[in-house]
N, C-alpha and C positions, 0 to 999 in steps of 0.2 A: 564694537565699532559703531560709531554713529551713522545711522542711515537717513537722517533728515535731509542731507543734500540730494539723495536719490528721490526721496518723496517729493521734494520741491520741484525737481526737474520733471518728474513723471506727471505732475499736475499741469504742466504747460499744455494748453490745448493743441491737439494734433500730434504731439510728440510720441505717445505710445504707439499710435497707428503707424507713424512713419518708421519708428524703430522696428516694428514687426514686419512691415513691408520690405525694408532694406535687408533684414535677416533672411526672409524668404527668398529674395532676389539673389542673395549671395549663395544660397545652398546649391542651386544648379551650377553656378560658376565653380564652386569648389569640387563638384563632381566631374567636371569635364576632363581633367588630366588623367585620373585613374581609369575612367571609362574609355578614353581614346587609347590608352596603353593596352587595356584588355582586349579592345576591338582589333587593334592592329596585330597584336600577337596571336590572339585566338581565332578571330574570324578571317583575317587576311593572311595569316600564316607567316608573318614577318617577325624579325627579331626585335629585341628591346631597343637596339640602336635605332632602328627605323621608327619605332614608336616614339623614342626620344626626340627625333627630328620633327615629328608632327607637333609634339608638345612645345618644343623650342620655337617653332614657327608661330604657334598660337600666342605664346608669351611675348615674342618679338612684336607681333601685331598689336597686342594690347599696349605694350610700352610705347609704340609709335602713335597709336590712335588716341590714347587717353588725353593728351594735351589738346588735340584737335577737337575731340568731342567736348571737352571743357570749354574751349573757345566758342563752339557753336552754342552751347548753353548760355554763355555770357551774352552773345549777340542776339539769339533768337528765342531763348527760353528753353524750358525742359521738354515740352511736348514734341517738337520736331525731332529732337535727338532720340526720344523714346520710340517714336514711330519708326525712324530709320533703323535703329539698333534692334528693336523688337521684331520687325519683319525680317531683317537679315539673319539674326540669330535663329529664329524659328526655321527659316528656310534651310540654313546650313545644317543644323543639328538633325533635322528630320531627314534630310537627304544624305547625310554623312554615311550611314550604314550601307548605302547603295553605290558609293563612289569607289572606283579603283584607287589603289594606294597613291599613285602619282598625282591624280587630280585632288585627292584628299590633302596631300602635302602642300600643293600649290594653293588650294582654297583656304588652308588653315590660317595663313597670314592675314588676308582681309577679314576673315571671320573673327579672328582675335582682335583686330583693330575696331570692329563694329559690335563687339559684345556689349551688352547693357552695362554701363559704368556704375555699378551699384555702389562701390566704395566712394567714388567721387561725389555722386549724388547725395549719399547719406551725409557726408561731411558738410556739403553745402546747405542741405536742409537743416541740419543741427545748428550751423552757424546763423542761419536766418531766424530760427525759432527761439533760440536760447540766448538770454542776455549774457554778456561777456563774463560776468562774475560766476556764472554757473556752467560755463562751457567745459571746464575740466571734467566735471562730473558727467556731462552728456557725452563727451568724447570717450571717456572711460567705459560708459555703457555700450557705446558703439564698438569699441575695441573688444570688449568681452563678447559681444554678439558675433564678431568675426571668429573668435575662438570656438564658440559653440557651432557656428556654421561649418568650420573645418572639422569638427568632430562628427557632424551629422551627414554632410554631403557625400564624402568618400565612402562612408559605411553604407549608406543607402544605395549608392551606385554599385558597390560590390555585391550587396544582397540581391538587387534586382538582376544584375548580370548573371550571377551564379544560379539563381532560381529560374530565370527566363532566358535572356540573351543580351548581348551588348547592343543589338539592334533595338530592343525594347527600351533599354536605358537611354540610348542616344535620342530616340524619338521622344521619350519622356522629358529629357532635358530641353528639347526644342519646344515642346508644348508648354513646359513650365516658363521658359523665357517669354513666349508669346502672351500667356495669360497674365504674368506678373507685369510685363511692360504695358499691357492694355489697362491693367488696374491702376498702375502709376499714372498713366496718361489720363485716365478718368479722374483720379483724385487731384493730380497736378499740384503736388506740394510745392510751396514757394521756396525759392532758393535765394531770395533777398528779403531783407526786412522791409516793412512798409515805408520807412524813411528812404531806404536805398532805391526802392521802386518808384518813388514819388516823381523824380525828374530824370530826364535823359542825360547821359554823360558820355563823353568821348572816351574811347579806350586809350589809356596812357601808353607811352612808348615802353618797349620791353626793358630798356636800360634803366627806366625810372623805378621799376618794381622788382626786377631780378637783381636784388642787392646781395652784398657779401653775406649778411646774416641769413638770407633765404637760401643761398647756395650752400652755406655751411649746414643749415637745417636739412637740406635734401641729401647732402653727402653723409651726414650722420644717420639719416634714415636708410640710405643704401648700405652703410656698414652694419646697421642693426639686422637687416634681412640677410646679409652675408653671414653674420654670426648664427642666426636662427636656422637657416637652411644647412649650413655646415655642421651645426650641432645635431640636427635631426639625421642627416646623412651618416655622420660618424656614430651616432647611437645605434642605428641599424647595423652598421659594420661591426661594432663592438659586440652586439648580441649574436651576430652570425659567427664571429670568431670564437666566442665562448660556448657555442652550441645551445644558446638560449633564445633563438629567434622567435620561438613560440610566445615569448613574453613581450614582444615588441609592442603590441597594442596596449598592454598594461603600462609600460614605461611611457609611451606617448601620451596616454591618458593622464598620468601623473604630471607630466610636463604641462599639459593644457590646464589641468586643475590649478597648478601653481600659478600659471599666468592669469587665470581668472581671479584668484585671490589677490594677486598683486594689483590687478586692475581695479578691483573693488576697493582696496585700501587707497589707491591713488585718487580715485574719484571722490572719496569721502574726506580726504585730507584738506585742511584749511590752506596749507602751503606745501606745494610738492617740490621735489628735486627737479632741477633743470633737465631738459632733454639730453644734453651732453653728459651730465653726471650719471643719469640713468643708463645711457649707452655705454659709458666706461665701465660701470658696474656690471652690466650685462656681459660685456666681452671679458672682463677680468675674471669673473666668477666661472667662466667656462674653462679657463686655462688648466686648473688642477684636476678637472673631472677625469682626465685620462689616467690619473694615478689610481683611481678606484673604479675601473670600468667593468668589473665583474665581482661577485655575481650580479644578476639583474636587479635585485632589490637594492643593493648598495649603489649601483649606477643610478637608479631612479631617485634615491635620496640625494645623491651628489648633484643631480640636475635641478633640484628644487630651487636653490638660491638664485641661480641665473634666470630661471624661468619666472620667478616672482617679479622680475624687472621687465619681462617681455611686453605685456600689455601696457604698463605705464610708459615705456619708451615710445611705443607707437602712438599712444594717446597724446603724449607731450609733443610729438612731431606734428600732429594735426593742429594742436593748439597754437604752436609756433607759426605754422603756415597761415592760419586764419588771422593772426595778428599782423603779419608782415606784408600783406598785399591789400590793395584797395578792392572794394566789392566788385568793381567792373571787370576785374580779371580773376575773380575768385575761382571760377570754374576751371579756367586754364591752369591756374596754380595748383589746384587740387589734382588735376590731370597730370601735371608734371610730378607731383608727389607720387602718384601711382607709378609713373615711369621710373622714378628713382628706386622704389621698392622692387620693381621687376628687375632692375639692373642688379640689385643686390642678390636676388635669387639666381639670376643668370650667371653672375660671377662666382658666387659661393659654391655652387655644385661642382663645376669643373676644377676649381682651384683646390678645394678641400678633397675632392675625389682623387685628384692626382697625388696628393700627399698620402691619402689612405692606401693607394696602390703601392707606394714605395716605402712607407714607414709605419703603417698600421694605425689603429684607432687612437692610441695615446697622442700621436703626432697630429691626428686629425682634429681632436679637440683643441690642441695648442694652435693649429693653423686657423681654426675658426675664430678663436679669441684674439690672436695677434692681428689677423686681418681686420677685425672690427676696431682694434685699437689704432691701427694705421688710419682708418677713416676718421676716427675720433680726433686724432692728432691734426689732421688736415682741417677738420671743422674748427678745432680750437684755434688754429692759426688764422683762419678766415674771420673768426669772431674777435680777433685782436687780443687774444689771451683771456677773454671772459668766458665763463662757463654758463652764464644765463643771458638769454636774449632780453634786452631791456626795452625793445620797441613797444609802443602802445598801439591801439587800433588807429590812432591818428598819426602814427610815425610816417606813413607813406601818404603824401598829399593826395587827396581825392581830385580827380580831373575836373576841369571846369565844364559847365554844361555845353553840350554839343549845339552848334548853331542850327536854328530851325530853317 
């Protein structure tokens, strides 16, 4: 596999540092869900349902807050958002171990809304730093970084919680948010190119950039996360049913590794498949997995083809969004992308979970794949029967300069 595209991208000044900082900022984000669950169940003595409510509140807050934070970045720059989110996140996570359940549940929504938007910031920084012809490689690197953070954060959280306590883990998450937000504040990576920052421009009306292709892109992203969370949930259920739950970590690691390899190939390719094509492949390849859901090693092998398309689908989503919106609303659009992915997670878990309760793991894999294909079909219709977005960076007219 040729690695020249990655070498070229990593030579861009400021890019390696930005990628490292974004990875480190995502790690505490990925650790929050499992830590809250362990804290509510272990320290507060509540059930998993109660823990799930806190997690849902946090996710709902993130989905609601991401576009608003993106709009703040568009209007006022990165530093005010980092200051607001860094202070709020640090205060919440350090105080969380000392809150009674009712207050923790209520506070989880605004805390989720004001979490440091690491994903949105990373995509804006990459768009500003990397020329359009190299963005597929840069977005693939970022997506692979996400995979590694999800392999790192939860494992570290479980280790600290079991060796020390959930209180120590929650406080550590708060400190990490504060330190990383302060570091980003100090470095202040640019979120617009020099040309974009050269002149003031008015924000265009929503209807001028929230186009059918963009809505299709966001729906396809929602469907991709529906498939991914449904597949992961069904994998755990299948291993429990076959009495092989101890192999869950190994199977999940195989899935992550396959996604990393797929992202690596996607970023090195001269011409990639479209977001819609990748999404259809991701969903369709999950459908037959239920036929070979045991033993564990056969299940792991069956999951490799679909997961090879995981990182490429997510990277293609970001590439499409970056092309479809003017720079003056890029932050808001990237925030809306975050909301779309959260929606996929929020829909996939209960829908596929209900199927699992009534019909078992084989039907769960089918439900995850079919659900994704439904989203893909709606996206295909919105794209007018096309599978590839043809818009260029100039497809959406840039707004005229704002009056002085």
